[in-house]
C-alpha positions as CSV (number, residue, x, y, z in Angstrom):
1,M,155.2,88.9,131.0
2,I,151.5,89.3,130.7
3,D,149.5,87.5,133.1
4,T,146.3,85.1,132.5
5,D,143.9,88.0,133.3
6,E,145.5,90.6,131.2
7,K,145.2,88.2,128.5
8,S,141.7,87.2,128.7
9,A,140.8,90.9,129.3
10,S,142.5,91.6,125.9
11,T,140.6,88.9,124.3
12,G,137.2,90.1,126.0
13,V,137.6,93.6,124.5
14,R,138.6,92.3,120.8
15,S,135.2,90.4,121.1
16,L,133.2,93.1,122.7
17,L,134.0,95.5,119.8
18,R,133.7,93.0,117.0
19,G,130.5,92.1,118.7
20,L,129.6,95.9,118.7
21,E,130.6,96.0,115.3
22,I,128.2,93.3,114.0
23,L,125.3,94.7,115.9
24,I,125.6,98.3,114.3
25,A,125.9,96.7,110.8
26,V,122.7,94.7,111.6
27,N,121.0,97.9,113.1
28,E,121.9,99.6,110.2
29,N,121.1,97.1,107.6
30,P,118.2,95.2,108.4
31,P,117.4,92.5,107.5
32,A,120.9,91.3,107.4
33,T,122.5,88.0,105.7
34,I,125.7,86.7,107.3
35,T,126.9,86.9,104.1
36,R,126.1,90.5,103.8
37,L,127.5,90.9,107.6
38,V,131.0,89.4,106.3
39,T,131.0,91.7,103.5
40,L,130.1,94.9,105.6
41,T,132.4,94.0,108.7
42,G,135.3,92.1,107.2
43,L,135.2,89.4,109.9
44,P,135.1,85.9,109.4
45,K,131.9,83.9,108.8
46,A,133.0,81.8,111.7
47,T,133.2,84.8,113.8
48,V,130.1,86.5,112.5
49,I,128.0,83.5,113.1
50,R,129.2,82.8,116.7
51,L,128.7,86.7,117.5
52,L,125.0,86.9,116.2
53,A,124.2,83.5,118.3
54,T,125.3,85.3,121.3
55,L,123.6,88.6,120.3
56,R,120.6,86.6,119.9
57,S,120.6,84.7,123.2
58,A,120.9,88.3,124.6
59,G,118.0,89.3,123.0
60,Y,119.5,92.3,121.0
61,V,118.8,90.5,117.4
62,R,116.5,87.8,116.1
63,Q,116.5,85.5,112.8
64,N,113.9,85.1,110.2
65,S,113.3,81.6,110.5
66,D,112.1,81.8,106.8
67,T,115.0,84.1,105.1
68,G,117.8,83.4,107.9
69,A,118.6,86.6,108.1
70,Y,118.9,88.9,110.9
71,E,117.3,92.4,112.4
72,P,117.1,94.5,115.9
73,L,115.5,93.8,118.6
74,P,113.8,96.5,120.9
75,Q,116.7,96.2,123.1
76,V,119.4,97.6,120.8
77,R,117.3,100.8,121.7
78,R,118.6,100.8,125.3
79,L,122.2,101.1,124.0
80,A,120.7,104.7,122.5
81,S,118.5,105.5,125.4
82,A,121.0,108.8,126.1
83,M,120.7,110.1,122.8
84,M,117.3,109.9,122.1
85,V,117.5,112.1,125.6
86,E,119.8,114.4,124.0
87,N,117.5,114.8,120.8
88,P,114.0,115.8,121.8
89,F,113.4,116.4,118.1
90,L,113.9,112.5,116.8
91,T,112.2,111.3,120.1
92,E,109.0,113.3,119.3
93,A,109.4,112.5,115.7
94,R,109.1,109.0,116.8
95,Q,106.1,109.5,118.7
96,R,104.4,111.5,115.8
97,L,105.7,108.8,113.0
98,N,103.9,106.0,115.8
99,V,100.6,108.1,115.6
100,F,100.7,108.3,111.8
101,G,101.5,104.8,111.5
102,L,98.3,103.7,113.0
103,Q,96.5,106.4,111.4
104,V,97.4,105.4,107.4
105,G,98.4,101.4,108.6
106,W,101.7,101.5,106.0
107,P,105.0,102.2,107.2
108,S,107.0,105.5,107.1
109,D,110.3,107.1,107.3
110,L,111.7,110.7,108.3
111,L,114.8,111.6,106.1
112,M,116.9,114.6,107.0
113,A,118.8,116.5,104.4
114,E,122.9,115.9,103.9
115,P,125.1,117.8,101.2
116,D,124.8,115.0,98.9
117,A,122.2,112.3,100.4
118,M,118.9,111.5,102.6
119,V,119.5,109.8,105.8
120,T,117.1,108.0,107.5
121,A,116.7,109.4,111.2
122,A,113.3,108.0,112.6
123,S,110.7,105.0,111.6
124,N,107.8,103.8,112.4
125,R,108.6,100.3,110.7
126,D,107.9,98.4,114.2
127,T,104.9,100.0,115.0
128,S,102.4,100.4,111.8
129,P,100.1,98.0,111.5
130,I,101.5,96.6,108.0
131,H,104.9,95.8,108.2
132,L,107.1,95.9,104.8
133,R,110.6,94.9,104.8
134,R,113.3,97.7,105.2
135,F,115.7,99.4,102.9
136,E,119.0,97.8,103.0
137,Q,120.6,101.3,103.2
138,R,120.1,104.3,105.6
139,R,121.4,107.0,103.1
140,F,119.5,107.3,99.9
141,P,120.7,109.3,96.5
142,I,119.1,112.8,96.6
143,L,118.7,112.8,92.9
144,D,117.1,109.1,92.9
145,S,114.8,108.7,96.0
146,A,111.5,110.1,96.6
147,A,112.9,111.8,99.5
148,G,115.5,113.4,97.7
149,M,113.4,115.2,95.0
150,A,110.7,116.1,97.8
151,Y,113.7,117.8,99.4
152,L,114.8,119.6,96.4
153,A,111.3,121.1,95.4
154,A,111.2,122.7,98.3
155,L,114.4,124.2,98.1
156,P,115.2,127.8,97.1
157,Q,115.7,127.7,93.4
158,E,119.4,128.8,93.5
159,E,120.3,126.4,96.3
160,R,118.7,123.9,94.2
161,L,120.3,124.7,90.9
162,E,123.8,124.4,92.6
163,I,123.1,120.7,93.8
164,V,121.7,119.2,90.8
165,K,124.5,120.9,89.1
166,R,127.0,119.2,91.4
167,Q,125.3,115.8,91.2
168,C,124.9,115.5,88.1
169,A,128.7,116.1,87.2
170,A,129.6,113.9,89.7
171,L,127.9,110.8,87.9
172,D,130.1,111.6,85.3
173,D,128.8,108.6,82.8
174,G,130.1,110.0,79.7
175,G,126.6,111.7,79.1
176,N,125.5,115.2,78.4
177,V,125.7,117.0,82.1
178,Q,123.5,119.5,80.8
179,Q,121.0,117.7,79.3
180,R,121.0,115.6,82.5
181,V,120.6,118.9,84.7
182,D,117.5,120.3,82.3
183,V,115.9,117.2,82.9
184,T,116.6,116.3,86.5
185,L,115.4,119.8,87.1
186,Q,112.2,119.6,85.2
187,A,111.6,116.4,87.1
188,I,111.7,118.5,89.9
189,T,109.6,121.1,89.0
190,E,106.7,118.4,88.3
191,V,107.1,117.2,91.8
192,G,107.0,120.5,93.6
193,N,104.0,121.3,90.8
194,Q,101.8,118.4,92.0
195,G,102.9,118.8,96.0
196,F,104.4,115.2,96.2
197,S,107.1,112.5,95.3
198,M,107.1,109.0,94.0
199,H,109.7,106.6,93.6
200,D,109.5,103.1,92.8
201,Y,111.8,100.6,94.2
202,N,112.2,96.6,93.4
203,A,114.0,96.2,96.3
204,P,113.7,95.0,98.9
205,M,110.7,93.8,97.4
206,A,109.2,93.9,94.2
207,G,106.4,97.1,93.8
208,T,107.7,99.1,97.1
209,R,106.8,102.5,96.2
210,A,107.9,105.6,97.8
211,V,105.8,108.9,98.4
212,G,107.4,111.6,99.8
213,V,106.7,115.3,100.7
214,A,109.1,117.8,102.4
215,V,109.7,118.5,106.1
216,V,109.7,122.5,106.1
217,S,110.8,124.4,109.5
218,Q,110.3,128.0,109.3
219,G,109.9,128.2,105.7
220,R,113.1,126.1,104.8
221,P,113.2,122.5,103.9
222,V,115.1,120.1,106.5
223,G,114.2,116.6,105.4
224,A,111.3,115.0,104.0
225,L,108.6,112.4,105.1
226,V,108.3,109.3,103.2
227,L,105.1,106.8,103.2
228,I,106.2,103.4,102.1
229,I,103.3,101.6,100.2
230,L,102.8,98.4,97.8
231,K,101.6,100.3,94.6
232,G,99.5,97.3,93.8
233,A,97.5,97.9,97.0
234,V,96.7,101.5,96.7
235,T,94.5,103.1,94.2
236,D,95.5,106.9,93.0
237,G,91.9,108.0,94.5
238,Q,93.2,106.1,98.0
239,L,96.3,108.2,97.6
240,H,95.3,111.3,96.8
241,E,92.2,111.7,99.0
242,Q,93.2,109.3,102.0
243,Y,97.4,109.1,102.4
244,L,98.5,112.2,100.8
245,P,96.5,114.6,103.3
246,A,97.8,112.9,106.2
247,L,101.0,112.7,105.2
248,Q,101.5,116.2,104.5
249,E,99.7,117.4,107.9
250,C,102.4,114.6,109.1
251,A,104.9,116.6,108.1
252,A,103.8,119.6,108.6
253,G,103.6,118.6,112.3
254,L,107.3,117.5,112.2
255,G,108.8,120.6,110.8
256,A,107.0,122.6,113.7
257,A,108.7,120.0,116.2
258,Y,112.1,120.7,114.5
259,H,111.5,124.4,114.9
260,L,110.6,124.0,118.5
261,H,113.4,121.7,119.8
262,K,116.3,123.2,117.4
263,G,115.2,127.0,117.8
264,V,115.6,127.2,113.8
């Protein structure tokens, strides 16, 4: 027969795990609505609401009074402090992004390359003077993002071709794969010629524009630095004369930091 303490401990553990699941979902998908969190976690709506109330009272999340969506608070960083110590590159990357954000005003994200996607590794969204809503996802398609196109443009030609062929074939939408490959390679060539990529998004808010440059370490791209702006608020002259030089300088610094800490 299980005593009362064991029953309470078992229930408590399940509640803790569910609370952590909610916290992870909010942290990776801010701002997250209750409906979105129910979809992501598969938990009942009543459970999600109860756990969010607990996390909010403990200072881990906050609720936007206008949208009702939830975002993580700095308290969440304490949970990952040990990992940050173990990854000095990301620690320095955040510091560099914070300085960069204060310099240009707009937020920016560092995305690292995986075989089939670009993944957000660091950001200055919480410290840049201009606050824009975060993207709902942390992973971005390598062929359909400013980060991915900037990264591909810096890759050696053979590696670039291999990735483009694989990604175009995976789309499998009944179109001409070779034609898609040719169009994509031409777009990447144009990015390489101009030295940066641009991609416009209508989410998380209309008019969002990402401007990306590759982060290169010892002659090899490892990711991309993306500046997030509102395209109606930045002229071409400002972009080329003010923001791009600063973006490229920050990306170069990140590449040097990657080599220093990773030994690549």
